[in-house]
C-alpha atoms as one frame of an Amber mdcrd trajectory, in Angstrom:
protein
  40.736 191.084  43.407  39.462 190.535  47.104  37.148 187.794  46.243  39.619
 185.944  44.586  41.664 186.065  47.720  38.745 185.014  49.771  37.674 182.265
  47.360  41.203 181.235  47.397  41.741 181.385  51.470  38.319 180.106  51.449
  39.138 176.938  49.561  42.704 176.349  51.074  40.746 176.516  54.642  38.097
 173.760  53.522  41.475 171.605  52.024  42.864 171.744  55.358  39.937 170.899
  56.696  39.225 167.610  54.430  42.769 166.840  54.235  44.561 168.216  57.481
  48.225 168.348  57.373  50.202 165.639  58.732  51.830 167.834  62.084  47.838
 168.604  63.027  47.019 165.082  62.630  50.902 163.924  64.651  49.650 166.644
  67.647  45.716 165.133  67.839  47.078 161.748  68.000  49.743 162.652  71.009
  46.770 163.725  72.396  44.711 161.075  72.526  47.498 158.709  73.454  48.264
 161.112  76.603  44.219 160.924  77.465  44.379 156.927  76.750  47.375 156.892
  79.157  45.939 158.998  81.767  42.514 156.965  81.967  43.834 153.940  81.874
  46.288 154.796  84.921  43.078 156.345  86.703  40.713 153.129  86.014  44.217
 151.231  87.753  44.192 153.449  90.721  40.106 152.983  90.904  40.531 149.319
  90.697  43.234 148.926  93.016  41.352 151.141  95.520  38.351 148.871  95.161
  40.495 145.364  95.529  41.939 146.536  98.288  38.648 147.499  99.995  37.533
 144.054  98.923  40.560 142.517 100.620  39.265 144.679 103.941  35.825 143.537
 103.966  37.137 139.773 102.981  39.507 140.014 106.197  37.026 141.623 108.664
  34.295 138.701 107.221  37.063 135.783 107.586  37.472 137.098 111.311  34.064
 137.426 112.080  33.330 133.724 110.850  36.728 132.672 113.078  35.134 134.838
 115.990  31.555 132.464 115.620  33.436 129.491 114.952  35.294 129.841 118.301
  31.872 130.575 120.165  30.639 127.996 119.124  32.896 125.330 119.804  32.604
 126.463 123.204
């Protein structure tokens, strides 16, 4: 009797592992979508920070070029 119960539970467990119920899949898909959104936002933030740094360095470089050009004209 106990063996039959165990075998039945085992078969149900394996069946759920192979073909999980839809509510489990929906939850997993939602988690995946949330993680994708989080990583996309982090990537955007990093890109914006990097672009601001590049713009700052470029502005500094342009300022240095203007100083060198004005100094060479004198």
